[in-house]
N, C-alpha and C positions, 0 to 999 in steps of 0.2 A: 307443291306450294303449301297447300293448308297444313299437310301432315308436317312439313318442315316449321311452319309457324307454331304448332301446337307443341312441337317438341321444345322450341325454344321458350314459348311461355311456361312449360313445365320445369324447364331447368331454371329459369329466371325466378319462378315462384318457391322451388326448392331452395334456392340459394337465398332468398328473403326468408324463409322460415328458419333457414340455419343461421343467418345473421342475428334475426329477433331471438332466436333461441339462446345464441352465445352473449347477446346482449343482457337476456333476462338472467343468465348464469351470473354475470360480472357485476347486476345489481347489488350492492352490499346489503345484508340484512341490518336492521336497526341495533345500535349498539348494545351490548348486554351491561347494564349498569352493576357494578359491583358492589358488595356491601363494604361500607367503611369499616376501618380497622376500630374506630372509637366514634360515639355520638358525641359531638362536641356541643358544649352549652356555653355559649357567651354569657359572662356576668359582668356587666360594668356596676362598680360597687365601691365605696368608700374604703380602701385601704390605709388610707391616711387622712388628715383633718378631723375637725370636731365630731365626725358622728362616725368614725371608723370602729370605735368601740362598741356601741349598740349594733353597727352592721355586722361585725365578726360575731358577738355574742349572741345575736338573734339568726341571721341569715348564714353567713358563710359556714360558721359551725354546724349548723342544721343541714344545709345542702350537702355538706360534706359527709356528715354522717349518713344520709341517703346513700349518697354515691358510695360509699365503702359497701354499704349493705347490698346494693344492686350488683356490684362488681364481684362481692363475695359469692353470689349466686350466679355467675357468668355474664352477667348483663341483662339488658332488656330484649325480650324475643320480638323479631321483626320479621312478619309472616312473609314479606315481599323477598325476603333473603334466605328464611328458612332457618336462622340461627340467632342465638344470643350475641349482642354487641354490649361491650362495656361502654361506659360514659365517663367523659372527662369535662372538668371546667376550664374554659379559657378567660380568665380575670383579667380586667383591666381598672386601674386606680381612679376614679372619676373625682378624687381629691375632695369629697365632700362638697361638690360643685354641681348643681343643677345644670348649668350650661354644658358642661364636661359630660355629665352622664348620657344627655341628649345626642351630643357629638359621638360619643363612643358607641352608643346604641346605633345610631344611623350608620356608622362606619362598618360594624360588625356586619349589619343587614345588606349593606350596599355590596362589601367585598365577598359577601358569602362564604366566609371562613368559618361558619359556626351554623350546626342546624336547628339550634333554638336560642331562645335568649331566656335568662333568670333574670329578674329586674334588681335595681339599686334599692338601697334602704330609705324609706321615709316618703310621707304623702306627696310632698311637691315634687320630688324625684319621679316617682310613679306616675302621677298625674302628668307630667312633663312627657314621658315616653309612649304613654297611651296612643296620642294620634300616630306617632312614628310607626309603631308595630302594626297597626291597623293598617296604615299605608301600604307596608310591605307584607300583609297578610301572614304574619308570623304571630301565633298566639303567646301571650304571655301572661303569666298568673303572679299577681302581687300578693305579698303576704304581711307587709308593714305599711298598709294604706288604709286610710279612713277618709272618704272624701264625699262631700254632698254632690259636686258635680259629677263624680263618677257614678253614683247612685242614681241620681235624676236623669243623665244622659248617656248612660251606659250604651244605647242605640248608636251614638256617635263614635263608639270606640268598639267595634264587635269583636276585635281580637284580643282586646283586654280583659282579664278575669281577675277575681279577687278573692281569697279563701278568709280574709280575715273579718271578724264581726265587726260591724259597722257603727258608726255613732249613733244611728236611731236605735238600734238595740241596746247599745250599752247605756244611752242617753237614757232611755225607757227605764232599763232596770236600775240605773242610780237613783232616778226621781221615786220609783218605787220602793227603793230599799230605804229612802229618806222618809218616805211616808210611814213606812212598817216601824221605823225608829222614834216617829214623833217628832221629828226636826220641825222645827218652825221658821229659822232663820238661817240664812245661808250668806257667805261672802264668796265670789268669785272673781278668780283671776285668769287671765289667758294669754297666751302668745299672740302676736299679730301675723301669724303664718296660717296656711290654708286648714291644717288640723285644728288648731286651736279657736279659729274662726267658726268653721263649720259646727264643730262641738258645741260652742256657746250658743250659736243662733238657734240650735234644736233645743238646749237643755233650759234656757233663760225662760222661752214661752211656757214650757211643760212644768216648770216651778211655778210660775205664775198660775196656772190652770189647777194646779194640785194644793194653792193656798199657802205655798212656802214663800215667805216674804225675802227680798234680796236686800240685805242691809248694806252691802259693798260691792262694787265691781270695780275693776281696772284692767287694762290692756298694757302689756310691755312689749319691748320688742325682742326678736330672738337673740340668744346669746348674750343675756345680761350678765353683768359682772357683780351686781348688787341689786337684790330684792327686798331689803331690809325695810327701806320705808315703806312700800308697798304692802309688805306684812304687817308693818304697825299701824298701817290705816285700817287693814282686817282686823286687827287686834283690837283696835279702838270701837270698832262697830259691835264687838262682842257676840258674834254670831254662834249657833249652836254647831255650823258645819261649816268648814272651809274646802272650798273645790277649786282646784287647779287644772286647766287643760293646758297640759306641757308636754315638753320633750326631755329627755333624760338629764342633760347638762342643768336645765332648769329646775327638775324635780329634785335632783341632788342638793342643788344651790339652796332653794326654798325650805328644804327639810332642815338642812344644817342650821339656816338661820333663824328657824323658826324656834329651833331647840333652843338657841342663843338669847332669844328675846323671851322665852318663856310664852310664846303663844300656842296653847294647847286647846283647842277646841274640842268637843265631844266627837266630831267627826274630822278627820284630816286626810283629805282625799287628793291625791295627784294622778296624772294621767302616765305617759310613757316613762318606763323607768323604775315605778314601783315595784313591777312584777320581776324584776331582774333579781337574781340571786345577790348580784354584787351591792345593791340596795339594802337588803338585809345584812350582808356582811358589813358593809360600811357603817350602818347606823347601829348594830348589835341590838339590845334590848330596846333600844328607841323606836326601832321597826314594828314592835308590837303594837297591833291595832290599827296600823296605817292602811288606807284603803286605797285601791288603784283600780284603773280600767283594765278590762281584759282579764281571763282567769283559765288557768288550766293547771293541772298539777299531775302527777304520775298516778294518781289514783283515781282518775276519772273512770267511768265506765265506758270506756273506748277499747278496742283491740289494740294492743301492742303498746299501750301508753307508757306502762313501767318499762317494757323493753328498749323503747326510744330514749327513756330517761338514761338507762343504764350504759346504753352502747354510746350516747353522747360523753358520759362523764368518762367512761374507758378510752375513748378516742381523743378528748381534749383536755382531760383532766379538769374539767370544769361541769356546772350544772347547765341544762337549757334553761332559759327564762320562763316564767310562768305564764306566757301570754302567746306572743307570735312566733316563738321558736317552733311550736307543735304545728303552726300553719305553714311554716317554711319548710319543716320536714315533709308535711303532706302536700305541699306543690310538687316534689320529687315522685309521690305516689301517685298523684292524679296525673303526672305527666306520664309515667310508665304505663298506666293502665288505659290513657287515651291512644298511645303508641300501639300498644299490644291490640287494642280494639280496632284501630285504625288499619294495622298490618301494615304500614310503612312510615317512613320519615317524612313523607310530604306534608309541610305545616297546613295548607289547606285541609287535607284529610283528617289530620290530628285535630284540627279546630271542629270539623263536625262531629267527631267522637267526643270532644268536651262538651258539645251541646247535646249529646244525646245519652251520654253513658252514665250509669249510676257509680260512685266511687266510693271504695271502702277505705278509710285512713283513719288515723290516729285521732282526729277530729271527729269521727262518726261516719257515717253512711249518708251521701246526698247526692242530689244532682243540682246542677247550677241553676240557677233562677235568674234570669236577665244579667248573665254573668257574674252573679254573686252566690256565695255560698251561703245558703239559708240557715245553717246550724253550726252550733258552737257549744263547747261543753260548758261554759260560762261567762258571764258578761262584766261581773263585778268581783273583786277578790279582796282578801285582807289577809296581812301576814298575822298568823297566829302560831305560837310555837315552834317558829322555823319554817313553817310551810303556808304557802298561798293559798289559802283556803277559799272557795267558790262560797259567796254570801249573797248573790243576787237574789233580791226577793221572789223575782218571777222565774228564776232559772232553778238548775237542780244543785241546791246546796250541798256541799261537803262538810259545811260546819255552821251553826248558828253564829251571826256576827257578834263580835265584841262591842259593847256599847254601854257607856261611853268609853272612848279608847283610855288606855293608861297614861299616867302623867309622864312627860319626857324625863329619862332618868338624867340628872344631873343638870336640869334646866334652872330658870330662874324661880 
């Protein structure tokens, strides 16, 4: 009886082991993640509307130059897949509208149709998407954003980075340049958007501390049709220097109207737009001596600066701008190096690489400091003989400033 019981238990145990073994063999292994055919980069950006021009001239063209360079080399090497993968942009038109840019960014991240996001154009747009990309834990690098809030509250947006030199560095360099030129009085105007407000709030007290008198100041709304009365008010104050914290359409408008009314201070400075080759081309000899924020040109002492310029011209038939174009191309360089350092397309791992990697770019070599790029070739530039030269007093000048600026050709 005992022998029969033992045999039965043995058979039962053997059967159990066979069943368990069969189950173990039937258990599927973890699925193998195949390499994507392309690294897809979402890019909600103005393809129409009032900022479509600067968006293409500064960002789209520079992004595409980088993509062409990467793909010509076979793509970005991703260790996880042990292969190079080409990149492709998935663009959507935000129509120059901030809420649309926000909605498109959220849609791309929610639907998971792209691996990464390259941002829209402009400070307000970038500031608006910063909390979204941080919520979705997808790193984004802004190259056309200057924001006091982003600088002071970078910890609130841990996945948003910026390569562009910020208002503190530019404002400091601007005031130092004015001191170097022995400027004693200034007139200031600025738009009522985030960029202009932040820039003015930093520069105004810095001018007071430097003993430079503000003899006129005025705020104007975005997208003005006419600034002539504002300019006449500044002209009547007879300042040594005129400073405008402005966007491109305003910069072009005020320059043309200043020429028309003969307002020709010793320093004529505006912000976004002056560094565009289109500004030089639009005003011809009148651009000579005009000063603007941000400064880069193909002769700066950084690796491949001239090469980027030449490839941009070859691909688009147009020059890159002399400020943020370089930062936008460098955005791609930084992402490529971060992906290669992380060895994966996982956005959290890429964010960790952004925080710990030293990057070599056409802006120079740097590590992010509180999500900001601490180095830039120049802060303030001036058109001289067809090139936007770095004239920042505290920066690495590529030329001495022209002062006073020449008279407007053909003005009153």
